[in-house]
N, C-alpha and C positions, 0 to 999 in steps of 0.2 A: 505493498499500501502506501510506504516510504517513498521506494523507488516512483510508484505511477505520480505521485509529486511532485517530483520534483520533473520527471519527465512535460508533463502541464506545464507546469510553468516554466520549459522552453532550456531547461539548465541541466547546463553540466554535473557529472559528480566537483569538476573543478573549481566548477564558473559559482553551482553555489556553496563548495568552501568559502569564497571569495567573498563571499557575503557576507559570512557567521563571525562576526568576533571571538580570538583567541579569547583564555581566561587575560592573559596578564595581560599588561596596558600595551601591549603590541601586537602588528599584525594577525592573520588570521585562523583559524582552524584547518584542516591540508584535507585533502582529496579523498585518502585513506581512511580517515576519521568518516567520511561522508559511506566509505565501501562495506566497509566494516558495519552500519547501523543495517544499510540495504542488506547484506549478509547474516545480520544475526550472532554475527558475532562479538558483537558490543552492542550496549545499551547508551542511547548518549543520556551524559551526566551533564548539561546547559543550568546555565549563569537562566538571572529574568532576561539582562539583553540579549545574550543570546538568545534566545527563546524567541521574543522578539523580532531578530531581524530574520530570525528562519521565517519564520508566519508572515512574518511582511515580504521573502524572495519568494515565497515561492505561495505566496498570494491567497492565505485559508488563516481561515482563526483559531486560539489556541486550541477547542475545544474537534475543531477538523485533521489534529495530526492523531497519528495511529497512538495506540495505547502499546502499542509494544510497536519495534521497528525492524521487526527483522523474521525467515520464517522459524527461525532456532528456536525463539521467543512464544513462538503461537502453535508449536507443536508441544510441549510445556505445560499439563492441567491446571487450573488457576485455581489451586485448593490450597487453604491453611493446612500448618499440621494437624492430625485426626480427625479432617473431614474426607470424606469417602467421595465417592464418586456414586452414582445414583445409579 
């Protein structure tokens, strides 16, 4: 879903990365981070300014961002310890 939002915005992974500031006071995140999010290798840990920049870049509201950013996270059941699937 995240990749679809990026593609709809007409952005490459590198192009999107250039629009999201780094947590440091200079630079931007890198293309590898975007790739890792899309492949489910990592989930983003974004600051509020980074999240706002991501939403602006993708042309979406916060609630339109997926709760999970990659296939690895979708394949795991959303259960708390002690919960059972019915």
